[in-house]
N, C-alpha and C positions, 0 to 999 in steps of 0.2 A: 504493500500500500504506500510506503514511504517513497519507493522508487517511482511509483505511478504519479504521486503528487509532485515529485521533482520534475518528472517529464512534462507534466502539464504546466508547471511554473516556467520552465525554460521555453516551452512552446509559446506561452503568453509573452515572455520577454522578446522572443523572435518576432511576434506580430508587432509589438510596440516598436522594436528596432527598425523593422522593415518600413513601418509607417513613417518613422522619423527620417530615415536615410534615403529610402528609395521612392518616397511619395505615395506608397500604397496606403489606402485608407483615407483618401481625400474626399470621399463622398459624404455629405451630411444628409441623412434621410430626414426630410421635413416636408412641410406643405409645398415648398417650391419644387422639390425633387419629385414628389408624387403627383403633382398636378399636370405634368407634361409627359409627352411621349418618351423623351429621352433617346439615347442612342442604342439602348438594348444591352449595355455592358452589365447592368445589375438587374436582378429580379428582387426588388426591395420591399414588395408588399404582396399580400395574398394573391391578388389579381394582377400583379406586377406594378400597377399604379392605381390611382383612385378610380379609374374607369371600370375596373374589375373585368376588363375585356379578355385578359389572359392572352394578349396579342403581343408578339415581339417584333420589332422592326429589323431584326437580324436576317441576313440573306445568304451568308456563306454556306449554310446548309439549306439547299433548295431542291426543287424537283429534279434537277439534273445530278446534283452532287450527293444526294441523300443515300444513294445506293452504296456509297463508300463509307457510310457511318459504321464505326466499330467501337468496341468497348475500350475506353481509355483507362479507367480504374474502377475498382469497387471496394466497398467497405462492409465486412461482415458485421451483423448486429445480432449475435446469437442470443442475447438476453431479451430481445424485443419480440413482440407478437403482432399487434395490430399497427400497421404503418399506413395511416390515412392522410397525412399532412402534406402541405405544400412547403418545400424547403425555400428559404430566402437566401439570396446571394448578394453580397455587397463587397466590392473591392477585393475579389478573389477569395472570399471566405463564405462557405456554406453554413447556414444555421438551420437546424431542424429539430423537431420534437419526435420522440419515439413513444414507446409504451409508458403509460402513467406520467406523461409529459417530461420524461428525462430529456434534457436538452444538450445538444452538442454543437461545437463550432469546428469545422473541418477545412483544411486547405483545399481549395477548389481545383487546384492543378494536380495535387498528388494524392488526396484522400487521407492525409495524415491528420490525426486528431490534435486539435489545438487546446480545447478545454471541454469539460463535461460538467453538467450540473444536474443533480438528482433532487427534485422537490419532495421526495419521500411521500408520495401521495397515499400509498397504502397505510403508512404510519399515521397520517393525519385523518384518515377517512372515518374511523369509528363505524357506526352502523351504516354510513353511506356506502361502505364497501359492498353491501347487499345489492345495491342498485347500480354500481359503477361498472363500466367497461374500462378497458385500458387505452382506448383510442383518443387521439387529439388531432384536430385538423390543421394545426400550425401555430406559428408565433408571429410577433410583430417586432419591427425595429424602428426606433425613433432616436435620432441624434446619437448619444453615447450609450444607449440602452437597448437590450433585448428584453421584451416583455412577453411572458408566457402565461397561459391559463392552465390550471390543474384540474384534473377530473374531480377532485374533492371540493372544488369551489373557490380556489384562491387565484389572485393575480400576483405575479412575482416579477419585480424589476431587477434585471441583471446587468452588470457592467459588460458592455459589448466586447471589450478587449480581453477580459479575464474570466468572465462567467461568474464572478462573485456576486452574491445577493446584495442588492442595495435597499430594497424595501419589499414588503409583503402585505397584502390586503385580503381579508376574507370577504367575499362578495355575496355569500348566502348565509342563511341561518343554519348553523351546523347541526341543529336538532332536527332538521327536516331533510327529506330525501331529494335534495337538489344536487346537481352535478354540472360540470361544464365539459363539453366535447368540442366546442367551437374555438376558432382562432380569434384573438382580440384584434380590433381594428383601431387605428390611431389617426388623429387629426388635431391640429391646432393645440398641441401640447396636452391632449387628452386621449385616453384610451378607453374604449367602450367594450362591454361584454354583457352577454345575457346568460342563460342557463337552461337546463332541461329538468324534467321531473314530473311532467303532467300525467304520466301513467302510474307513478308510484307515490303520489302525495296529493293532498288538497292544495294544488299549486295555483298561485296567482303570479302570472308572469311579469317580468320587468327587465329593463336594460339600464345599466348604470355607467356613467362616464366618470373616470378618475384622472387626477392630475398625474402626468407621466413622471414628474420629478419626485413626488412624494408618495403616490398611491392613495392620496386623500380624495374622498368623493367630491365631484364637481356638481353632478345632478343625476337624478333618477326619473325615469318615465315608467309608470305602471301601464301595462297593456290592457288590463280589464279592471272594472271598478270593484271596490271592496264593499263592505257593509255600509249602506247609506246612512245608518244610524250613527256611524263614526265620522261622518262628513267626507267630503271628497278632496283629494289632493290637488285637483285642478278642474277647470271648466270642462276640459276634455273628458274627464272621468264622470262628471255630472251628466254630460251629453250621452256618454256610452251607457250609463246605467239605465237610461230610458229604453234601451234595446234588449234588456234582460227581463226575465220573469222568475217568479219563485224566490227561493233563498239561495241563489247561486253562490254567494260568498262563502257559504258553509262547505262548499266543494272546491273552493279556490277559483274556479272559472277557467284557468289555463292561460293560453296565449304565450307560453314561454318561448323566448327567442334563443334557440341554441345554435343558430347559423343564420346567414343572410342579412348582413349589415353593410351598407355602403355609404361612404361620405361623398357628398356632391359639392365640390368646391365652388362651382359656378352659381349655386343658389345658397351656399353656406348652410347646408342642411344635411342631416343624417337620415338615410332611408332605412327603415327597420322592417324586415319581413317577420311577421308574427306567427305564432304557432296555433295548434289545435286546442280544442276545448278540454277541460279537466272536469268530469270525465269526457270521453269522446261522445257519448250518447247524449244528445240534446234533450231527450225526453226526461232524463234525470236532472241534468244541469240547469236547464231553463225550460220547464215543462209547458209553459204557455207559448213557446216559440220565441221569435224575435231574432234580429240579426246578430246579437251578441258581439258588439264591438268591444275591442278591436281584434277579435280572433281572425286568423287567416287573412291578414291585410298587409298592405304596405302603408306604413305611417311615416310621414315626413316630420322631422323634429328640428327645431332651431339648434344649430350646432353649439352655440354658446350657453344656452339656458335649458335645453331639453324641452322647450315648450312646443305644444302641438301646432302644426301648420296645416296639414291636410292628410287625407287618407283615401285609399281605394281598397275595398274589401273584395277578395277573389271568391270566397265561399261564405256567403251570409248564413248564419245559423248552422255552422258546420256540425256534422255528425258522423264523419267518416275518417277522421284524422288527416284531412287534406290541408295540412299546414302550408304556409307560405315562407318557410325558412330557407328557401332556395336562393341562388344567386340573384342579385339585382345589378344588372349591367348597364352602364351609361354609354350613350352614343348620340351623335347628331344624325338624324334620319330625315331623308327628303320625302315629304308627302306632297306630291305634285311639284309646284314651284316653291313650296315653303319648306324650310329646314327647321325641324323641331328638335329641341333638346329633350330626348326621350330616355326612358328606361325600358329595359326588356327583362321579362320575368317569366319563368316556367315553373310554377309550383306543382305540388303533387296532383292537383285536381284534373290535369290533362289538357289545360288550355295554355297557349302561349300569349302573353300580354305585352302590348306596347302602350306605354302611358306617357303623357306629357308630364315631365317631372317638375315643371314650374307650378302646376296647379292640381295635379292628380287626375286630369281628364283622360278617360279611356279612349285610345285611338284604334286599337284592334284587339280582338281576342278570338283565337282560332284553335281548334283541336289539333294536337300533335300525336295523338294515339287513340286507342279505343276508349271511349267515354260514354257511359250509359246513365250517369246520374243526372245529366243535363243535356238538353238537345243543342243549345247554343247560348251565347251571351248576347243579350239585347244591347246594341250599341247606344241606343237612346237613353236607356235607364242605367246602363252599366251592370245590370244584374243578370245572373245566369237564369235560364228558363229550365226549371227542374222537371224531370220525367216523373210522372205519377208512380208512386210506390217505391221510389228509390230511397226514401228515408226509413225503410223497413218498418212501415207503420203496422203491418200485420205480424210482426215478430221476426221476419227474416227476409232477406233479399240478396240475390247474387248481383253484384255491382262492379262495373269497371270504372276506374282502376281500383286496386286494393289499397290498403293503407301504406304500401310502399310507393304508391303514386306512379304516374307516367314518367315523371322526372323526380329524382330524389336529390340529395345534397351534392352528388358528384358534379364537379365544376363544368359549366358550359363556357365556351369561348366565342368571341366575335371577331371576325376579320374585316376591317373596314375596306380592304382592297376588293374582296369578293362580295361583301355585303351579306355574308351568311353567318348564321349561328351554328355551332357544332356542339351537340349534346347527346349523352347516352340516355336512352329511354327504355321503359319497361311496359310490356302489355301483359297484365295479369289481373284476374278478378279476385274478389273476396266475397264470402258469404257473411254479410253483416247480420248477426243474429242476437236477439235479446229475449227470445220467447221463454227461456228457462231461467231468467233473472227476475227477481222480485224488485222491480224498479223503485217502489216506494221504500223498501227496506234497505236498498243499497247504501253503503257508506264509503267514504273516501278511504283509500288504502294508506298505509304507513309503512314504507320500506318493503312493499311488495307490489306486484302488478295487478291492477284492476281498472278496466277501461269502460265498464258499463255495457260491454258486449262480450260475446264469447271470443277469446283471443288466444291464439298460439297454443291451443290444446292438442292439435293434431299435427302429424307429419305432413309437410308439403311435398307432393310428388315431384320427381325430377323434371317432369314435362308440364309443370303447372304454369309456367310463364315463358314468355319470349322476350328477347332484348335486342336493341338496335343501336347503332351509331347513326345519327341523323344530321344532315345539313339542311337547315331550315332558313327559308327566305322570309324575314320578318315584314317585308313590304308587300310581296306578292302572296304571302300566306300559303306557301307551298313547300313541299319537300323537294329539294334539289337532287339529293341522292341519299341513299340509306343502305346500310349493311346489317344483315342478320348477325348477331353476336351470341356467344355462349350465355346461357341464362345464369343469373339475371342481374348480377351485381358488378357492372363494369365501371371502370374508373373515369374520372373527368378528363377533359381535353385541354390542349394548348395549340394555338395557331400562330403562324409566323408570316412575315413579309416574303419569305422564301416560297410562298404559295403551298404551305404544308399544314397538315393537322396531325398531331401526335396524340396517341391514347394507348393506355394499357388495358388489358382485359382480364376477366375472371379466370381464364384458362392459362394465364401466365405469358401471353403473347403481347409484345410491345411493338406497335406498328406506326408507320407514317403514311399518310394518305395525301393524294393530290387534292388541294383545298377546293378546286372548282369541279373536278370530275368525280372525285371520290375513289379513284384508282389507288389500290394499295401499292406503294412504291418500295417499301422496305419493311422488314419485320425481323424480330429476334425472339427466341423463346427463353424466358428467364427463370423457369422452373418453379414458379409459385404464383398464385393468384395476385393480381395487382389491384389495389384499391385507391391509390394516390395519383394525383395528376403530375405531369412532368413540368419542368421549368428549363429555360435556356438563358445563357449569359455568355460573356467573353472574359477571358483572362489573357493579357498580352496580345490582344487581337484575335485570339483563337476562340471559335464558338464551341461551347459544350452544351450538352443536354443531360440533365440529372433527374433521377426518378427513385423514389423509395418503393421497395417491393416487400410487401407484407400483408397478406390477406386479412382484412378486418372490416368492421362496421356491422350495422344491424342486419345486413343481408345474410349474415351467417346464422341467424336464429330460425330460419325456415326449414330446418330438417334436411331431407334428401335433396331438395332443390339446391341447397348450397353444398351438401356433402358429396354430391356426384362428381365434383371437381377433384376430390381426393387430397385436399389441403388439410390433412389431419393435424390435430393439435400437437405442437412441438416436434414435428417431423422435419420441416423444411426451414433452413436458415434464412432469416430476414436480411436484406442488404440495401445499401445505397449504391446505385449504379450510375456511372457517368460515361457518356459517349462523346466521341469527336470524329472528325473525318480522317484522322490518321491514327485512330485507336487500334492497337494491335493485341490487346490483352485478351486471353482466352476466357470465354464465359465459364464461370465456375460450375462445377458439377452440382447437381441437386438430386436428391432421391426421387424416384418416380412417385406418382400419386399413390396415396395410401388410404385404406378404408378400414373402418372399425370391424372387429371380429367379435360379435356378441357372444357372451358365454352364458351358460345355463347352470342351474343347480338342480339336478334331477329330482332330488327328494323335496324340493321346495313346492309346497301346495299353495296355489294362489287363492286368495279370498277376494271375491269380486267387489265386495263392499270396500275393502281396504285399497284395492286397485283404483276404484273411483275416487276415494279420498286422496290417494297419492297423486292421481292425475291432476286434481285441482291444486294441490300444494305445489306440484312440479311446475304447472303453468304460471303460478303466481310468483314463485321464488327461484326457480331453477332455469326456466326455458330461455331467458334472455342471454344466458351464457352457454348452457349445455345443449340448446337446440330444441325446437318444437317437436313434440311427439317422441322425445327421448333420443333424437338423432342429432348428433353434433355436426355443425357446419365447419368446425375448426377453431372456434374461439376458445373452447375449453374441452376438457376430457369428455369422450363419449362414455357415459355412465353404463351403457349396456355391456361394455367390455372391461370396465374398471374393477380391479380386484378389491378396491377400497369398499365397494358396496356389497361384497360377498358375505361379510360378517357384520353383525350389528355393532361389535366392538370397534372395528376399524372405521365403520361409517360414522359412529358417534364421535370418535376422536377427531375426525375432520369437520363434520357438519356442526356439532354442538360445542366441542372443546376448542376448536380453532387451530388444529395442528398444522394447517396449510395457509394460515393467514398471510405469511410473508410472501407466498406465491400468488396472492390475490384472491384466494378462496375465502369468502366471508364466513363468519361464525354466526350460527343461528342458535344463540344460547337459550332461547325460549322454547325450542323444540323438545318435546318429551317423548316418551315411549310410543305414544300413538302416532305422532308425526313421523318418527323414524321408521316404524313398522309399515305405515302406509306408503311412504316413498319407496321402501325396499320392494314392496309388492308391485308397485307400478313399474319400477325399473326392471324387475324380473319379468313382468308381463311383456314389456316392450322388447326385451332381449329374446324371450321365447318366441314372440311373434316374428321377429326378424329371422331367427334361425329356421322357423317353419315356413316362412314365405320369402325365400331368397330371390326376390325379383329385383331388377335393376332400379326400381323405385324405392327400395328399402335397403340401404347399405348396412 
């Protein structure tokens, strides 16, 4: 450990010395840097700059030269698991977050580690470990600091040169089941972050801006109103309360913003994409109906004060988990002879929106996938025209899309040269069902999953959904080109002035496409599912492309639909890959896809009542990591084959006594004999079923 610290210390000295003597480190990341296109040398923000277009002006890697792209270097990350973040690159240094927000600075030319910071998220989590994943979508850089968010709810300011902690701020009530998976966004010496938790808590969503120098709060905006008897924080909350019914505040209301925040410097406003209801089911949350502002909306806030300016709601009275936490991309678009400063947004609900960001006026809204909950969006009213029965009024309804949406959080990119948006899409339905739920007796969960509908109780078959990479024309409202992709959780995109689109896939393939025609021009197999988007930058005039490879995210919870790819827990090494036109490094070997091998206990007699109890417990407390229907998609151990569940003693040691807490496995200290027994019966039933039904849909 001492030698490791010495190595990191001297690496930091090297960075400082290089900056002083050779002029490296001359870029100051601030409003001026992030408000312009720049020369493409750096990738200094989540979407490269404030536009969030994920477009680079670099051209050395182009449609002609891309075939010569090779691996320049790679970095093994054996202790990481879910790698879903966007690396940032400033003056030849790559900064990125891995599992549990562990943060690293790496030499962009060589891949050598400069410094590493571990926020010890597991140690800080407490009961929040029950609802935490290990994923993080990235970090932010501002002047002399790197600012990270942690899954347990903190913001941490680090010295950019050394990785030393400067300040730390807790952004959530640690007694509640809130967490952070999103990347912080920075503007005007303020950093803004939201949180998640609508499925595990009586959650009331909010976003908060903090001062970058100290971590002290600057302002907070609540997404939904609280109890009217307590008064309202603002006129916006008073207005929003008129769109709710019943006693929604007892269930939180929801609206948590876990992703989808964009700063718009031209109007000095923050555009916030808000989340779904808590619970999902509006019959419980707001039984008399209503639009339920500001759920599933884009809300424009004054950047200095957080005051409400305008909003547009994509899914009024949402009841399907169709949140609007997806990218909000800024661009100047020509409508006839008029150029409008617009935003583009593709939330879960299946429509692609173009909105005038000066005032929130809807300009267009068109379907980009199969959508059955609404026929269209009325451009005069701005409201969707819902299809009768889609709110599962009679207790259940098969609806497109599912809660995973047509477009999820995976980044879309916009190329101003082609005028096209490039985004991964999903076509998959869900059976929205509440017929077996006592809606009047339902109560908000606490550190468990409960959405007000039947959720994630069954295994999702491998052929349950389809996925595509799509080039969408936001002005002509048409698909320019589209590729079928492996189901169903494919990574975000990046586009360049070299007329290229780059994207990783669920099957481990990383490819470059012709931005206009969609022709695949180059591809490489990286031996593991890809969930993160790539970035590009230059060092000493040489263009590089970097990508984190580590299967992760909520797409892993859907059982066989995810498990079919074979990215079994802890089998495949996670890595940071960097490519260039003269890269000659051999792609490292990786084990082949691996699948669970369920085991049975022949003398174990199943009790149907205990199996049913265990199924409910598993869906509430286990499925978000170990997979729906007992089938792991790779985020955690597949319990059907785990020796830990074969005896009550070993099961209790892990589940109740917390023997594996340091590995990220939470402790359920309140579970007694009945809960342990019921879970064992359910897991044995799932294992036995899989052994007796060895179909490709049940691994």
